[in-house]
N, C-alpha and C positions, 0 to 999 in steps of 0.2 A: 504493500500500500504506500509506504513512504517513498519508494523509488519512483512510482508512477506520478505521485504528486509533485515530486521534485522536477521531473522531466517537463511537465506541462504547466508549471506555475506561471500565471499571467504576470505581465509587467504593469506597473502603475500607469494609469491614463492621466495625462495632464491636459489642460486646455490647449496647449500648443501641439500636442500629439495628434489632434483631430484634423481631418481634412477640410472641415468646414466650421463656420462659426467664428465669432470674434475672438481676438487674442487678448482682449482686456474688456472690463466692464461686463460682469456676468449678471447684470440685472438685479444686483443687490439693493435692498432698501437700507441704505447705510444710516447710521445714527447721526442726528444733528447735534449730539452732545458727546463728541469724541473724548472729552475729558473724564469719562466714567472710569477709565482705568488709571490708577495711580501708580507711581514708581514703587518698586518693591522695597527700596531702602534709600537712605540719604547718607550712608557711610562713605567717608572718604577712602580712596584706595590706600592700601597699605599691606603689611605683612604680619601674620599671626605666627609667633614663634612658640612652639609647643615643646616642652621638655617632659619626657616620660621617665619616671623614676622606678616605681615598684608597685606591686599589688599585694594584698594580704587577705587572709581569711576566705580564699576562694573555695567554693563547694563543688565537688565533682559529683554529678548525679549517680546514685548507687547503681542504677541500671547500666551506666556507661563507664563505671570506674574501671580502669585498666587492670588486667590480671598480672600477677607476679609470675615468675618462672614456674611456680608449682601449680598455677592455674587458679589460685585463690585471690580474692580481692585484697589489695595491699592494706596493711594497717597503717595508721597515720605515721608511725615511725619509719615506714619504708618509703615514704614519698621522696626523700632525698636520694635514695638509691635509684629511683625511677626517673629522676629529673633529666638525665642525659638521653633517655629513650623517648619519653613523652615530652616534647618540647612545647612550652607555652609561648603564645605570641599574642600581640595586640593589633587591632585594626583601628587606626585613627582616621576619622572621616570629617572633613570640613567642606561644605558646599559640594558634596558628591565626589570630592577628590579624596582618594583613599591611600593610606600608607600602611604597610605591614611591617611590624617591628617584632623581632624575635627576642625572647628573654636571653640574657647571657649568663645568668647565674641564679642562685636561689633554688627553691623547691617548687613542686607543682602548685601547691596552694599559696605560695608566697614568692612568685617570680620577681627577679630584679632585672631591670632594663639598663640601658647604657647611661641614663641620666644626663647630666650636663656635658658629658663628653660627646653626646650626639643630640642635636636639636633639629626639629623639623619645622620648615617654613611653609606656610600656606598663604597663597595670594588672596587678599581680601578685596572684593569689589562690591560686596553687599553684606547685610547682616545674615549670619547663619550660626547654627550651633555646632560645637565640636562634639562629636560622638566618639566614645572610647569603648571598644568591645574586647574582651579577653577570651581566647580560645585555646584549646589544647589539641595539637596536631597528633593524630593517631599514626603510628608507624605502619608500614606496609603499603600495598597498593591503595591509592586514593581514588575513590569513585565519586567524590563530591558530597558524600553523606557521612563521612567518618569523623570529621573534626568536631570536637565537643565544645559547645558554648558554655562558658563559665559565668559571665556577667557583663553588664554594660551600663553606661550612664551617659547623660548629655550635660554639657557645660556651656553656658552662654557667656562668651568673652565680653569684656568691656572694650568698646571701640572708641572710647573717648581718649584724647591724648593723655598718656600716663603722667601723673603728677610726680611720681617717684618710682624708682626701680622696685620690682617685685622682690620680696625676700627670697633668698636662696633656699632651695630645698622643696619648693612647691607646697601644695595643699592636698589633703586627702579628700577624695570625692566618693561618697557612698554610692554603690551600685543600686539602680532602681529596678533592674532586671537581673536575676541571679543573686548570688550572695557575695559579700566581700566589699572591698573598696580599692581605689587606685590613687596613687599620688602623682599629680601632674603639676607643671608650672606653665603659666600662660603670660605672654607679653605681646602687646600690640605695638607695632612700629608704623606710624602714619607717614604716608608720602605726601608732601605738600606740592610737589612739582607735578605737572601734567605728564601722563604716561603716553609717550609717543612711541608705541611699539613698532617694531619692524622685524623682518625675518632674522636678522642677526642676533635677536634676543633669544632665539630658540635653536637648540641642537636637534637636527633631524635624525630620527632613530630608525623607524620602520614604516613602510607603506602598509596600511591596513584596509584600504578600499579605494576604488576608482569608479568614475562615471563620466558622462559626457560633460559635466560641469567642471571637472578637475579631479582632485584626489584628496584622500584623507590620510594623514600621516601621524604616527605616534611621535611626539616631540618632548624634549625636556627644556623647561624654561631655565635659562642659565643662572639667574640670580637666586631663585628659590629651590632649584633642582626638582621641581614638581613635574610630573608626567601629565601631558594633555594630548587631546586629539586636535590636530590642526586641519581644518577643512579649507581647501583652496578653491576658489571659483573664478574662472576666467570671465572677465567683464564682457569681452566681445561675444562669447557664446550666449550669455543670457540676454544681451542686447539683440542679437540676431534672431533669437527665439522668442522675443517679447516676454521674457520671464523676469524682468527687473522687479516688477511689483511683487511677485511671489518670493523672490530672493530677499527683498527688503522686509517682507512680512515674516519670513523665517527668522531673520535677525532680530526683529522687533519682539516677536513672541518669546524667543529664547532669552532676551535681555530683560524682559518684563516679568516673566513668570518665575516664582520661587516656590517649588513644590518638591517634596522628597522623592517623587517618582517620575520626575522630568529631568532630562539631561540639561544642566545649566550652561549658559554662556559665560565664560570668564572674561574674555576680551574679544574685540574685533578691530581690525585695522585694514588698510588698503595700500596698494601701490598703484601706479598708473595703469597697469595691466590686469591686476587681480584684486579680489576681495578675500579676506582671511577671517575665519571664525575659529576662535580658540575655545574648545569645549572640554568638559570633564572627560577623562579617558575611562570608559566603562568597558572592561575586557572579559566579562564572563560569557560572551557570545550572544548571538541573536536567539530569541525564543524559538524562531523558526529552525535554527540549527539543532536545538535540543529536542524539539518536537519531531523533527525528521529522524533523529537517532532513536527516540523512544516510541515513536508512532502515536502514542496517546499519553496523557497524564492522568493519574488517579484523581478522584474528585476533590480531595482536600487541597492538593497542589493547584489544580485548576481554579478552585475557589479563591485561593490566596492571590494568584496572579490577577484574577478578574477584579477582586476587591481593590488591589493597589491601582489597577488601571482605571477603575471607576472613580477613585479619588483624583487621579490625574485629569481625567476628562471633566469631572465636576469643577476642578480648579480652572481649566481652560474656559469652560462655559461661563463661569463667574466673571471672567475677563472679557466676555462677549466674543469668544473665539471658537470656531468650529474646527475640529482637527481634520476630518474628512479622509484620512488614509490609515486607519487603524488596521494592523495586520502583524503577524508574528515577525516579519522581517524588520519592522520598525520598533521593535521592543527588545531592549538589551537587558542582560542580567549583570548586576555588579558583583564584586568580589564575595559579598556575603549572601547573595542569592535574591536580593530585591530587584524589582523591575525598574527600568529607566526608559521612558518613552523618548524617542528621538525622531529626527527628520520632520521638520515643520514646514516644508516647502509648499504644501497644499493647504495650509491653514487659511481660513477666511476670518478677517478681523471685523470688528464693529457690528457684530450680529446680536441684536437684542432678541428677547424671547420669541416674538412673532415675526421677526424679519425673515425673509426668504431670499435665497440665491439660486441661480440656475446652472452654474457651470457644471459640465459633465466631466467629472474627474474622480479618481480613486483607483481601486484595484478590482477587476471584474468579479472575482469570487465574492467580494464584500460589498458590492453596490446595493444600495437600498432601492426598493421598488419605486418610490416617488422620484428618485433621481433618474431611473430608466424611463419613466413616463414623462419626464420633462415638465413636471407640474410645479417646479420650485420646491425647495426643501429648507428645513430649519435645523436647529441643533440636534433634533431627534435622529438624524442620520447616524450620529455617533453611537447612539444606543443600539441601533440595528447592527452596526459593525461589531460592537461589544458582544452581542448575541452570537454573531457568526464566529467570532474568535473563541468564545466559550465552547460552542459546538465543535469546532475543529480540535480544540485541546482535548475534549472528551472522546471524540470518535476518530480523529485522524484526518478528516476531510471537512471542508465547508459544507453546509447543509444542502445546497443546490448545485454542487459541483458537477461539471461536465467538461470534457476535453474540448468540445465545440463551444466556443464562446457564445454564439447566438442561441444555441440550445440552452445554455446555462442561463441566459437572460430570460428566456421563456419560463424556465423552471422557477426562477426568482419571482416572476410575476404571477405564476398560476399554479405551480405544483404544491400539494399539501406538505406541510412540514413532517418529515419522517423522524420519529424519535425511537431509538433502540429500546426494546422491552426491558433490558437490564440497566438502563440509565437511572441514576438517582432521581427519585420522584420530585424532590425540590428543584433539582437542576432542570427537569422537564418543565415544571411550572414556570421557572424563570425564563427559559428559552421561548416558551409560548408567548410570554409577555413581551420580551425584547424583539422577537421576530414577527410581531403583528404588522401586517402590510399597511394598515391604516396608521399613519404617524400620529394622528390625534388620539388614538386609543393605545398606542404603544406604551409599554412600561417605561417611565422616564419622561413622558410628555409633560408631566407636571413638575419635573425637576429630578435631580439625582436622589433626593431623599426617599422617594417612593421605591427606588431600586434597592437602596440600602436597607429598607425595612422589610424586604422580601425574606421569607423564611429560609431561603437558600443561604443567607448571610447571618442567620441567627447566632452562630458561634463567633462572629467577628466583633471584636471590641474596636470600634472605629477610631477612637482616640488613641489607643495603643498602636493601631495600624499606622496612623499618620505619624506617630512618634517613632516608628520602626522598632517597636518593642516586641512585636511578634516575630519570632525567629523563623526564617524559611526552612522548610523540610529538605530542600535541595540546595547545595552550594556548588557552584561550578568548580571545575578542576583548574584553579588558578593559584599560582604561588605568590605573585606580587604584582605591583603596578607595571612592571616591565614585560610581563608574560603576554605573549601574543598567540598562544597555541590555538585559541578559539577563532582566529581569523584565517581566511583562505590563504594557503601557501602561494597561490598564484600572485597575491599581492605582497606578502611578507618577504618573498625572495627577491623582490625588486629593490634596486638601490634607491634610497630616498633622495630626491633632489627637488628643489624649487625651480622647475624647468622654465626656460626662457620662452616668451610668447612672441611669435613672429607674426607680422601682418601690419595692417594700417594702424597708425597712431590714433587713439581715441581723442576726439576734439574736446576742448575745454567745456563746451556747452553740453556735450554728452556726459562728461565727467560729473557735471552738476547733478545728474540723476542719483549719484551715490553720496551726495552731501549728507553729513550726519551719520554715516556708516560707523565710524569709529566709536567704540564703547569704552569709556574711561570710568564712568561711575553712574549709578542708577539715576541720580538727580538730573543728569542731562536729558533723560527721557521726558522731562516735563516740557521740553521745547517743542515747537511745531516744525522742527527740521524734517526734511524728507526721510521717510523710513521710521519715524516715531509713531507711536500709537495715535497721536493727534493729527497726523497727516493722512487724510482719507482719500486724497486725490489719486494716488497711484496704487493703493491696495485694493484693487477691484477683483 
């Protein structure tokens, strides 16, 4: 089943990929009050310096306690003997940027890290919490499920200019999930100067993706040593394909949205020939990759991913944004197994509750009936695609899949929804609601809250989910931020270069289309510069 799906997987339909119809202006009833969306933060750019010292009183679940050489669970006194075998490590995460730190001494329940001899710098472009999670790496073959979660907490740094240096030695932070506590030090260094980034600020490491727009590379920022994904976009390509508005929309959404399940934009800058987006590097692989490998997900795992995606889509809708291209290929897994929604090139901005748009775009298997009927559509198309995604995770294929695209469209419009007899009853009920062909009757037509209250999600604590306090049952096989094993070798084997662009020079008047592209700090998004939320003229 997996191989057949892989061979015939459809590509995304963009407005410019159609043989007819306008290349801009999709009939949207845009808002007359574009100021509805506020900037996510007013924090000045800077660097957060984190010092990780030690942890104590960690509790290893009895069911997961490692065995001694005799096969018995180790007594507390034996933990020191096992410390060299069962290595404890921490995952530091700030604004979706993750760093893995292994303990260098101590015992299982009280690991010691490098402390002040090793400090970790995180680029700050907006307010965010620092998350600290402690895990124990199980020896032997890793399948993504063997590492043991011991505890975690979140700390809110102060982004005011420090009045005095922080005392040496850090402070103890009690875990809110799991048992124990961790000792960390935080220092915020504010940058008063403007950040005029350029390619020389980054070390190119590995190519991880390519497309007609350009390519995506794994890079290291030279001053902080953090790993990012750098997306390059050739200006001439998007100008010739009339995709300037969609590219600017992607940048605007990424800069504006602050959600734990959406890949954040860290920086953006440009040259005369290219646009650059610097994003958090999420290297656990596409959900599509994992679904291809496993064919289906068990219901609890599918519920977890659906719940996190529901929160991401709810956030976008709250900012009057329709996503329009939900599918496994646009969903990444991070190091700890949480989802990260990416690729916002088909987003539609300034869409209030009853506003409709008409652009025919998306992925054929996931297109909603009202989109196919060209009757105009609202935010509810995202709930249809969420239903299609859940169905595919549970069964291995989209509900109306056919290798013949035209036949598939007919099925989407007319065929009854077929639900396997052995499918979870609550999942069946949810799918019937999400895959209602009438968008006004579709579950979610009155907002995300009615989906959240469905009995399929009765086990979900939504507050804990948003705080990422619910631990994923699956963790990708990733060792650290440098790991690229979940990317296609076709890309990773290529030598990373910022290639020269040949051709006609782009005139100054055309360059003006990209004014306001550079992203230095969230407060800049208050302006009405092209590409900002307030600029509705080009985001059609």
